[in-house]
C-alpha positions, 0 to 999 in steps of 0.5 A: 695038774689039778687046780688049787682050791680057793683057800689053798691058793690064798694060803700059798700067797699069804704063806709066801708073804709071811715067810718073806717078811720073817726070813728066819725061824722064830724058835731057832733062827734057821733061815731055810725050810721055813713054814708058817704055823697056825699057833692056835691050830685053826687053819682058817684063822690067818690073823697076824697074831696066830701065824708064826714062821718056823723051820721044818724041824721046829714046826714038826716039834711044835706039832709033836708037842715037844716040851722044849718047842711047845707053846710056852717056849715059842711064846717066850721066843716070840716075845723077843720080837715084840 
């Protein structure tokens, strides 16, 4: 098994922590198959405000640019958690 690149190793640790703290998808509330998404698309920007936990379905929809699960929708949903 190849060694993970340093960035990838750091990301895996951070991703585990963020998912454990959130425990549910910010868009739909699902509690399984959670991913951490970079809201601004910059995978090197790991600031807390740029990370959002989404289930695999919502994560895929966000990347596909679906209107219902687009940034406005996610921003509205996330404002409920502020």
